[in-house]
C-alpha positions in Angstrom: -215.8 33.9 -45.4 -217.3 36.3 -47.8 -215.4 34.7 -50.7 -216.6 31.2 -49.4 -220.2 32.5 -49.2 -220.1 33.9 -52.7 -218.8 30.5 -54.2 -221.1 28.4 -52.3 -224.2 30.3 -53.2 -223.1 30.3 -56.8 -223.1 26.4 -56.5 -226.0 25.9 -54.1 -228.3 29.0 -54.5 -230.6 28.3 -51.8 -227.9 28.5 -49.2 -228.3 30.8 -46.3 -225.4 32.1 -44.2 -225.9 33.2 -40.6 -223.2 35.1 -39.1 -222.9 35.5 -35.4 -220.5 37.8 -33.6 -218.8 41.0 -34.6 -215.2 42.1 -35.4 -212.9 44.4 -37.3 -214.2 43.2 -40.7 -217.8 43.8 -39.8 -218.1 46.7 -42.4 -216.9 44.4 -45.1 -219.1 41.5 -44.1 -222.1 43.9 -43.8 -221.4 45.2 -47.2 -221.2 41.6 -48.6 -224.4 40.7 -46.8 -226.2 43.6 -48.5 -224.8 42.5 -51.9 -225.9 38.9 -51.3 -229.4 40.0 -50.4 -231.2 37.4 -48.2 -228.5 34.8 -48.5 -226.5 36.2 -45.6 -227.9 37.4 -42.2 -225.8 39.2 -39.7 -227.0 38.5 -36.1 -224.3 40.2 -34.1 -223.3 38.9 -30.8 -225.7 36.3 -29.4 -226.0 34.8 -25.9 -228.2 31.9 -27.2 -225.9 30.5 -29.8 -227.5 27.1 -29.0 -230.6 28.1 -30.9 -228.4 29.0 -33.9 -226.6 25.7 -33.9 -230.0 23.9 -33.6 -231.1 25.4 -36.8 -227.7 25.0 -38.6 -226.7 22.4 -41.1 -222.9 23.0 -40.5 -220.6 25.5 -38.8 -218.0 27.3 -41.1 -214.9 28.6 -39.4 -212.4 30.4 -41.8 -209.9 31.6 -39.2 -206.2 31.9 -40.4 -205.1 31.8 -36.7 -207.1 30.1 -33.9 -206.5 29.2 -30.3 -209.0 26.7 -28.8 -212.1 27.2 -31.1 -215.0 27.2 -28.7 -217.4 27.8 -31.4 -216.5 24.5 -32.9 -216.8 22.8 -29.6 -220.2 24.2 -29.1 -221.4 23.2 -32.6 -220.0 19.7 -32.1 -221.7 19.3 -28.8 -225.0 20.2 -30.7 -224.3 17.5 -33.3 -223.3 20.1 -36.0 -220.4 19.1 -38.3 -217.8 21.8 -39.2 -216.0 22.9 -42.2 -212.9 24.8 -40.9 -209.3 25.9 -41.7 -206.6 23.6 -40.1 -205.1 26.2 -37.9 -204.1 26.3 -34.4 -205.9 23.9 -32.1 -208.8 23.3 -34.6 -207.5 19.7 -35.3 -208.0 19.0 -31.5 -211.6 19.6 -32.0 -212.4 18.5 -35.6 -211.3 15.1 -36.8 -210.8 15.5 -40.4 -213.5 13.5 -42.4 -214.8 12.0 -39.1 -216.4 14.9 -37.3 -216.1 17.6 -40.0 -213.7 18.7 -42.8 -210.4 20.5 -42.4 -208.8 22.6 -45.2 -206.1 24.9 -45.9 -206.6 28.7 -45.6 -208.2 28.7 -49.1 -211.7 30.0 -50.0 -212.0 27.5 -52.8 -211.1 24.5 -50.7 -213.5 25.7 -48.0 -216.4 26.4 -50.4 -215.9 23.0 -52.1 -216.1 21.4 -48.7 -219.3 23.2 -47.8 -220.9 22.4 -50.9 -219.9 18.7 -50.4 -221.6 18.7 -47.0 -224.8 20.6 -48.3 -225.2 18.1 -51.2 -224.6 15.0 -49.1 -227.1 14.9 -46.5 -226.1 11.4 -45.1 -222.4 12.4 -44.9 -223.4 15.6 -43.1 -225.7 13.9 -40.7 -222.9 11.1 -40.0 -220.2 13.7 -39.2 -222.6 15.6 -37.0 -223.5 12.6 -35.0 -219.8 11.6 -34.7 -218.9 15.2 -33.6 -221.4 15.0 -30.9 -220.0 11.8 -29.5 -216.4 13.0 -29.9 -217.0 16.4 -28.3 -218.8 14.8 -25.3 -215.8 12.6 -24.7 -213.1 15.3 -25.2 -214.9 18.4 -23.9 -218.0 17.3 -21.9 -218.9 17.6 -18.2 -217.5 14.3 -17.1 -214.2 14.9 -18.7 -214.0 18.3 -17.0 -214.8 16.8 -13.6 -212.4 14.0 -14.0 -209.6 16.4 -15.1 -210.2 18.7 -12.2 -210.2 15.7 -9.8 -207.0 14.5 -11.2 -205.5 18.0 -10.7 -206.6 18.2 -7.1 -205.3 14.7 -6.4 -201.9 15.7 -7.9 -201.7 18.8 -5.9 -202.7 17.1 -2.7 -200.0 14.4 -3.3 -197.4 17.0 -4.2 -198.1 19.0 -1.0 -198.0 15.9 1.1 -201.7 16.4 2.1 -202.5 12.8 0.9 -200.6 9.6 1.0 -199.8 8.3 -2.4 -203.0 9.2 -4.4 -202.5 6.2 -6.6 -203.5 4.1 -3.7 -206.5 6.3 -2.7 -209.9 5.0 -3.9 -211.2 7.1 -6.9 -214.4 9.0 -6.0 -217.2 8.6 -8.4 -219.0 11.8 -7.2 -219.6 13.8 -4.2 -221.4 11.0 -2.3 -217.9 9.3 -2.1 -215.9 12.3 -0.8 -212.7 11.4 1.1 -212.3 13.1 4.5 -208.7 13.6 5.6 -207.7 15.7 8.8 -211.3 17.0 9.1 -211.3 18.5 5.5 -213.7 17.0 3.0 -212.1 16.5 -0.5 
């Protein structure tokens, strides 16, 4: 991330990096922040990351290993496009050139992608808008509720608590809950 920041600032000097969180490399990042002066701010851990996303032009994730990247989901839900390494489950969140840009684990590739988005406002806004739509479809509340409902239906069917769940009417919310043997489902 530090190498990316140096390259981006060299190309677009007015760029400001804001780093949220902490980790094992914090001393190195802190040293780089001092070296870069006002171009990099370390905020530490924040409970109000939505305020950071609201002020951000893009999110940069430089991980060389990643499970399900919650920060990318949060940024996308806020309409912030991402530049990220294509590792782990990142491609499940970021659609390359549709909701953000995916690169190899290479500081030069990441920096070029960040500079591209910083210099192309229309592209950045288009990717951010698409990220918001995609993330709501894939990770939003409606999908969560639907997935939990399907899980409960599958368990009820497997346990024999319901007749064939495929024949049961789908509920559209609590007002249509099914009652079976005195239990509200």
